[in-house]
C-alpha positions, 0 to 999 in steps of 0.5 A, a space after each residue: 054322711 061321708 058323701 065326699 069320702 069316695 070322691 077323695 079316695 078316687 082322686 088319689 087312685 086308691 081302692 078301698 083296700 088301699 085306703 084301709 092299708 093307709 089308715 092302718 099305717 097312719 094309725 100305727 105311726 101315731 099309736 092310734 087304736 083303730 078297727 081291724 081291716 075286716 071291720 074297716 072294710 065294712 065301715 068304709 062301704 057304709 060311710 061311702 053309701 051313706 048308711 053310717 056316719 063317720 065318727 069324730 074319731 075316724 074323721 080326725 084320722 081321715 082328714 089329714 090322711 086324705 087332705 080334705 076338710 070336715 065339710 068335704 068329708 061329710 058332704 055338708 057345710 057347718 054353720 057357725 052360731 051367730 054372735 048373740 046380742 049387742 054385748 057380745 058383738 061389742 066384745 068381739 069388736 073391742 077385742 079385735 080393735 086391741 089386736 096388737 102388731 105382735 098378734 099380726 106377727 103371730 099370724 104371719 109366723 104361723 103362716 110361715 110355719 105352715 108354708 115350710 111344713 107344706 113344701 117339705 111334707 105336703 099339704 094333706 096333713 095340714 088341712 085342719 091346722 090351715 082351716 083353723 088358722 084362716 078362721 082365726 084371721 077371718 074372725 079378727 078381720 070381721 070384727 075390725 072396724 077401721 081401715 087402719 086396723 083391718 089392713 094388716 090383718 087383711 094382708 096376713 089373710 091374703 097371704 095365708 089364703 093363697 097358701 091354703 088355695 095352693 095346698 087345696 089344688 095340690 090335694 085335688 080339692 079344686 072347688 076349695 082351691 077356687 074359694 080360697 083364691 077368692 078369699 085371698 083376692 077379697 082380703 087383698 082388696 081390703 088390704 089395698 095391696 095390688 101385690 097380693 091381689 095380682 099374686 092370687 090372680 096369677 095362682 088362680 089361673 092354674 086352677 083354670 088351666 088344670 080344669 081345661 081352660 088354658 086360654 082363660 087361664 092365660 087371660 087371667 094371668 095377663 090381667 094380673 100383670 096389668 093390675 096396678 102394674 106400677 105398684 108391683 115389685 120387680 120380683 112379683 112381675 118376674 113371677 107373673 111373667 114366668 107363670 104366663 110362660 108356663 101357662 102358654 107352653 101348656 096351652 100348646 105349640 101354637 103359643 110357643 113364641 109367646 111362652 118364650 117371650 114371657 120367659 125372656 121378660 121374666 129373666 129381665 125383670 128378676 132382680 139380681 140381688 141374691 135374694 130368694 124371696 120378695 121382702 114385700 111379699 113372702 109368698 113369692 120364692 124366686 131367684 135365678 135357681 128357681 127361674 132356671 127350674 121354671 125355664 126347664 119346665 116351660 122348655 120341656 113342655 115345648 119339646 125343646 132339647 135345651 130343657 135338659 141342661 136347664 133341668 139338670 142344672 136346677 136339680 143339682 142346685 135345688 134347695 132340698 127342702 122343696 120336696 114337692 117341687 122336686 117331683 115337678 123337676 123329675 116329671 119334667 126330666 121324664 118328659 124331656 127324655 121321652 122327647 129324645 126317645 131315652 126310655 130308661 132315663 125317663 123311667 128312672 126320673 118317673 120313679 123318683 117323681 112318683 116317690 116325691 109325689 107319694 111322700 108329699 101326698 100330692 094328687 096333682 103330681 100323682 096325676 101327672 106321673 100317671 099321665 107320663 106312665 101311659 107314655 112309657 
């Protein structure tokens, strides 16, 4: 039964009629033949009320459209059949032990492709691919016996899991996001990688902040900074400091001084090497331009008028492939203009934020757009 369909639909603020429209549009774009609007209205009502099971055909359409997993759609957890007998078990172990470095490289390449697609097109349409990718790595890790064979697979899994978790958070699937971060943390520990562990903890703090636990989120990101700090790369340390600044700013004006101090620390820690990504950890994108955008976000949350110049500088120099991130910049500019009483400019940026959020299917940014709309 599709007990999760109603929840996913409402998370996007869609009526049943809107879902029908989006299903028809999605199907037309892919030359799929689906039922008429009148029939779909009946199907959706029966799916949501548990009177009809979603067929595999419609499930394959609804999952990428809504950015949910099959288990979330149907409200069940599927159980994988257990490996049968010692012969099959040893076969899986032998297969995993022969996993070559090129296969780990293939895992990393697939993660990179999914990361690129995510930032340009959004996470909603990638759920099936991401789940299959993680399952392949989890299987490889499960049957890898010796630490030397496990570490590279675990590191690849940790990086992919944080990506999957952030995608889930963006799609409004909070529990899935939390579980993916827990998977990333366990994989990082298996990989003996304090970098991946700290990064997963830092991103997981955003789940707590979004859930209304800002102080616990700040504690977690600070704990991440203390996690074998001597082994963390400078760019990761700068990223964690910037994350702390954002979370402090979101917690309210009482933590404004701590937010500013964390921003200064991030600027001091960030390497001046002209690179965009951490060579030891490709999950981290942070250079001067990215930090400028982040600083603008923090200052806008604090109501600081200097946020305006930082945000416009960031907007003018932004990498156009970061489509979803542009929604955040326009939200921040909306907030900054509202603080100055400039309603027309705020309305213009809010519209652009809405377009970027809709283009990428970001539930997280749509929710922020709706909150800002209420202030206009």
